[in-house]
C-alpha positions in Angstrom: 77.9 -44.8 -24.6 80.0 -42.0 -23.2 79.5 -43.4 -19.7 80.7 -46.8 -20.9 83.9 -45.2 -22.2 84.2 -43.5 -18.8 83.9 -46.8 -17.0 86.6 -48.4 -19.2 88.8 -45.4 -18.5 88.2 -45.8 -14.7 89.0 -49.5 -14.9 92.2 -48.8 -16.8 93.3 -45.9 -14.6 92.6 -47.7 -11.3 94.1 -51.0 -12.5 97.2 -49.6 -14.1 99.2 -49.1 -10.8 98.0 -52.6 -9.7 98.9 -54.5 -12.8 101.0 -56.9 -10.8 97.9 -57.8 -8.9 95.5 -57.8 -11.9 94.9 -61.6 -11.6 94.1 -61.4 -7.9 90.5 -61.5 -6.6 90.4 -57.9 -5.5 88.4 -54.7 -6.0 90.4 -51.7 -7.3 89.7 -48.6 -5.3 91.0 -45.1 -5.9 90.4 -41.6 -7.1 91.5 -39.8 -10.3 91.3 -36.2 -11.6 87.9 -37.0 -13.2 86.5 -39.0 -10.3 86.1 -38.3 -6.6 86.3 -42.1 -6.0 85.7 -45.3 -7.7 85.7 -49.0 -7.0 86.0 -51.4 -9.9 85.8 -55.2 -10.2 86.3 -57.3 -13.4 86.0 -61.1 -12.9 85.6 -63.3 -16.0 84.0 -60.4 -17.9 81.5 -59.5 -15.2 82.5 -55.8 -14.7 81.2 -53.4 -12.1 82.4 -49.8 -11.5 80.8 -47.8 -8.6 81.9 -44.2 -8.7 81.2 -40.5 -8.4 82.5 -38.4 -11.3 83.5 -34.8 -10.8 81.3 -33.8 -13.7 77.6 -33.6 -12.9 75.4 -36.3 -14.4 71.8 -36.6 -15.5 71.1 -39.2 -12.8 69.3 -38.6 -9.5 72.3 -39.5 -7.4 76.0 -38.7 -7.9 76.8 -42.3 -7.0 76.7 -44.3 -10.2 77.2 -48.0 -11.1 78.4 -49.0 -14.6 78.0 -52.6 -15.4 79.0 -55.1 -18.2 77.6 -58.6 -18.2 79.2 -61.0 -20.8 77.2 -63.0 -23.2 76.5 -66.5 -22.0 75.1 -67.8 -25.3 77.6 -68.1 -28.1 74.7 -68.1 -30.6 73.7 -64.6 -29.3 77.0 -63.0 -28.3 75.6 -59.7 -26.9 77.1 -58.1 -23.8 74.8 -56.2 -21.6 75.9 -52.7 -20.5 74.1 -50.6 -17.9 74.2 -47.5 -15.8 72.3 -47.1 -12.6 72.2 -44.4 -10.0 72.5 -45.7 -6.5 70.4 -43.8 -3.9 72.7 -44.2 -1.0 71.1 -41.8 1.5 72.2 -43.5 4.7 73.7 -41.3 7.4 76.5 -43.9 8.1 79.0 -45.7 5.9 77.4 -49.0 6.9 73.9 -47.9 5.9 75.3 -46.7 2.5 77.2 -50.0 2.2 74.0 -51.9 2.5 72.4 -49.9 -0.3 75.4 -50.3 -2.6 75.7 -54.0 -1.9 72.0 -54.5 -2.7 72.5 -52.7 -6.1 75.6 -54.7 -7.0 74.1 -58.0 -5.8 71.0 -57.3 -8.0 73.3 -56.7 -11.0 75.3 -59.8 -10.2 72.2 -62.0 -9.9 70.8 -60.8 -13.2 74.1 -61.2 -15.0 74.7 -64.9 -14.0 71.1 -66.2 -13.9 71.3 -67.9 -17.2 75.0 -68.6 -17.3 76.9 -71.6 -16.0 79.3 -70.3 -13.4 81.6 -72.0 -10.9 80.3 -72.7 -7.5 82.6 -70.2 -5.9 82.1 -67.4 -8.4 79.9 -65.3 -6.3 82.2 -65.6 -3.3 85.2 -64.7 -5.5 83.3 -61.7 -7.0 82.3 -60.2 -3.6 85.6 -61.0 -2.0 86.5 -57.9 0.1 83.6 -56.0 -1.3 82.8 -54.4 2.1 86.4 -53.3 2.6 86.5 -51.8 -0.9 83.2 -49.9 -0.4 84.2 -48.5 3.0 87.5 -47.2 1.5 85.5 -45.7 -1.4 83.0 -44.2 1.1 85.8 -42.6 3.0 87.1 -41.0 -0.1 83.6 -39.6 -0.8 83.3 -38.3 2.7 86.7 -36.6 2.3 85.5 -35.0 -0.9 82.3 -33.8 0.7 80.0 -36.0 -1.4 78.6 -38.0 1.5 76.4 -38.1 3.3 73.8 -37.3 0.7 70.6 -35.6 1.8 67.2 -36.3 0.1 67.2 -32.7 -1.2 70.6 -33.3 -3.0 68.9 -35.5 -5.6 
């Protein structure tokens, strides 16, 4: 639950300077005193935050993904929250991008599999994903987080 609150704080902190663009189909990317870097997306209640917190975590990788999937069934209105470590051990930003994209794609597929969504929802959700991740990766390189080594886990 503590991590969920952290994700909500990340969303708020990153989105606040971009409030004028809050309705656009963009990923929010930035850093904060509590986070080396984060990228956050909220589209129709499907929320993803990929980040590295400055505080150590219990997970095997410092790169974490927090997710919220809205309830699709009004009879069972239960949101699904999750935390997942992303093992992005690639030596290049493009290799790490592939790992992160696979993790986010897996979450997205699970979150909409039983929900009626617009035909363009996936395209809108992943709009400029690669650019956002590469900007996040650059912040993590600058902070000395990447590249990870298998012994860093």
